N, C-alpha and C positions, 0 to 999 in steps of 0.2 A: 476511421480509414484510414488518416493518419497515423494512430497507436497503432493498428495491425502493419502497417509498412515500415515502421521503423522511424517514423519523422517525429520525435517527441515532444521536440520546441513547437511545429505546426499544429502537431495536437494540444499541447497546453495553450498556445494563441487561441487558437479556437474557442476552446472552453474558455477562456476567459470572455469571449464576448456574449455569450449564452448567458439571458437573463432566464430567472424562470423563480416563482414564486410557489410551485409546486415542490415538496417534499422529495417525492421519487426523484425526480430532476436534480434536485441539489446534491442528494445522497450520490447518485453514480456519477455527475461530474466532480464532486470532492473525491471521491474515489476513484476514477480514470486517472484526473490531476496528479493524484499521490503515484498512482501508478508509474505518469509520463514523470514524473521526478525521480522516481526511483531509479527508473530506466536510464535517464540522463546521468543521475549518481554511477551504475555500474560504468559508463563510458568516460564519466569524469569525475573523479572524487571531490572535489571543489562541491560537490550538491549536497554534499552529505548535511551540513549544519539545515539547510532547506528543507531534506527529507525529515530529520527529524521535528523542524519549529511544522512542517505545513499537517506531521504526522500526531503532532499534540495537540496542533488546533484543530483539527478535523475529531480528534476523539473530544475534545473539550466543546464543542459543537454537536456531538451525538449524545453527550450526558446532559448538556443545559438544556436541550432541545426536548421538551416533557410531550410533543407530537409523536417521533419516534417509540414506537413499541421496544418493549425489554430486549425483547429476542432480536430484535433486527437490528439494534443498535448492539448486542452482543456480535454478531457477526461482523460489521464494520470495525468494532474497537479490536476484534480478535485480527483483520487485515493491517489494520494501523501498528499491533502490538509487534507481530511477524515483521512487515517491513522494517522497524526500526532493529529487532532482532538481527535481519540479514544485514542491512546497511552496517551497523555495530560489529560484526563478525568480518564483515569485507577490509573495513576501513582500519581495525586493527591488524589484518593480517593472519590471524589466527584461526585457523580451520581444523582443531581438532575432529579427527573421526567420528567419535564420541560425542561430541555436540552435535554435529550434522546430522547425525543418526539420531540422536535426542529430539531434536527438532523436525526433523521430517513425522518422527512416530505423533509429537503432541499434534505437527497438524492434520496429521490423518485422523487422529481421534476426534480432535474437535467435531463438533456437530453442527455449528452454524459459520462457517468461515467464507466471507464475501471473497472472491476471484482465486479460491482453493486453487484450482488447475493453474492457475498462474502464477501461483505463489511456490506450489511443487516445481514447477517451470524452472522457476528462478532459483529454488534452493539445489535442485540440478545442475542448472549454470554452474553455479557457485561453488559445487562441489568436488 
C-alpha cells in the first residue's frame, strides 16, 4: 500500500517489521525492499551505494539459497542486474539513446524478469 502511494520510506519501515521463514515471502520482501531503495535513489542520489549494496546482497542470497529453483533465481537476479544498470546510468548522468534502447530491448527479450512492468516504467521515466 505504501509502495503504491509512493511512500517508499514507510514501505521499507513496514517491510523491516515483517518476519517470515517462508521463502516465497522472503523473496517478495527482499525484492520490494530493493525497489523501495531504488525509488528513494531516484529522489535522492545519496541512496546509490545502498541500492548497489542491497542488490548485491539480494543476488548473493539468491545464489546461496539451495531451496530457490534456478529459473526463479534467474528472474530475481535479472531484477537486481537491471536495477544496478539503471542506477549506474542515472548516477553517471550518461543517457545515450542507443544504450537505453539496448537496455529496453534486453529487458523485453528476457523471458523471466521479476517486476518487468515496473522496470519498463522506470526505464521510460529515465529516458
